[in-house]
N, C-alpha and C positions, 0 to 999 in steps of 0.2 A: 787360364785353362790351357791344357796341352792339346794335342791332336790325336785322333784315333788313327792308328796305322791302317792304310788301305788294305793290308793283308787280313785285317780283322773283319773287314766288311765283305758281305756276299751280295752281289747284284743279280737280280732276276726280274723277269716280266711278272706283272700282276696276273694271278690266275683266278679261276672260278672258285678256288678253295679259300681265297683270301677273304677275311672278314671286312666287308665294306663299311660297316659301322665303325670299326676301329680305325680304318684308314681315313674315314671322314673326320673322326675325332682328332687324329694326328694332324690333318690338314688345318682344321679349325683352330687347334691349339697353336700351330705354327704361325697362323695369320692373326691371332688374337692381339699382338702388340699393334698391328696396323689398325685393327678395329678400335683399339683404345685411343688411337690418334685420330679417329673419325673417318678413316678410309674404308670404303666398302668394296673390297676385293670380292670376287666370287668365293674365294676360300674362307672369307670371314663368316659367311652365313650359309654355305652350301649344305644341301641335304644329302642323305645317302643316295637318293635317286639322282641328284645332280652328279655325285661322284661316279656312279655307274654310267651315266650318259656321257660324261666327259672322258672316261676311260674307253668307252665303246667307240669314241671318235678318234682314237689315237693308239699309241703304244704306251701303256702304263708300266713303269719300272719302280722297283723298290730296292732299298738297301737294308740288309739285315745285319745286326750286330748280336752275336751270341744267340741267334734264332729269333730275335725280336725285330720287327720292322721299325726302323728309326728314321727313314726318309723315303720320299716318293717324288716322282716327276712324271709328267705325261707329255710325250712327244706327239706333235700333230704334223702330218704330211701337208703338202701344198693344199690350199683351200680355194679352189677355182671360183667359189661364190662369195668369197670374203669381200667386204667393202674396202679393205686395205690392200692396195696394189701389191706391196711387197709380199704379203701372205699368199697371193695368187701365183707368184712366180714358180715355174716348174720345179726348180731344185731348192726352193726355200721352205724349210720346216720351221716350226716354232715349238715352244714348250710352255706348259702351265702346271698348275697344282704342285709347284715346286715347294716342298716342305721338308723341314728337318725337325725332329722332336726337340722342343724348347730346351730340355735339360742337356742336350748335346750340341747346341749351337756353338759355333766358334771353335770346333774341334776338327774341321776339315771334311766333315761328312757331306755337306752341301756341294763343295767343290768336287769331291770324289764321285758322287752320283751324277752330277752335271757332266763331268768329263766322260763317264761311262755312257751317258745318254748321247753325247756327241758322237762317240764311236758307233753306237747302234744306228743313229741317224745316218751317219756317213755310209755305213755298210748297206743301208737301204736307199742310197742315192741322193741324200741331202748334201748340198755343197755350200749352202748358206743357212745359218741358224738365226732365227729372229726371236724376239721376245717383246713384250710390252708390259710396262709397270707404271704405277702411279707417279705422276710428275712430282708430287710432294715427297716421295720416298727417296730422298737424296742419298741415303746410306746404301740402299739397294742399287741405285744407278751407279754410284761410285764403285761398288763391288763388281758389277758387270763390266764397267770400264776396265778395271784391273784384270778381268778375265778376258780382255781383248775385244769386247763389244764396242761398237761406235754408234752414235746417234744416227737414226735414219728417218726422223720425223716424229709426228705425233699421230695418235688415233683416238677416237672418242667412242667409248662403249656405254655412255650414259643412255638410259637410266639404270642399266645393270650395275654400273659403278657410279661413283659420285665425284669423279675426277677426270681430268684429261690424262691420257696415257702417253708416256714416252716410248717410242718405237726404237729398238736397237737391233743391230745385226752384226754377224761375224762370219767371215769366210772360213770354211772348214778345209783342213788338209788331212791326208791319211796320217794316222798315228802309229801304224805298225809297218 
């Protein structure tokens, strides 16, 4: 597969006019391969109400290709009440609901929306981006390592998930 040119993509915040049922379907379809492996990410089973709640707790972004939403990511600012010390740090943000339409995976769309999200977060005061993903998801972990993330420990969201999570982080620098 080739890659989609970043010029072909439009990035924007999620709005009240976006169809959350379709956005939830995109997220669940993107996480379906993880569900088939037995991993219970939020995205494998979340409801439309879960999508709305998760968006309300952060900054939701989408990527559009020819007017169709093909990817999404939700940024979360520091979480003072988090049980994970890294996520409580003043300038540390994290992301979730990171999804690309399955038919377009491997074409650079995930990297493009991720990089756009880092710019948005940096502009809002983020200096470290964090993420957590399933320890058995070695392919995802390797991808995040290629994108400059380093291991920062583990965290445990069970029973909401069914795995130990790898915590990763990356220092951000201005891109413009």
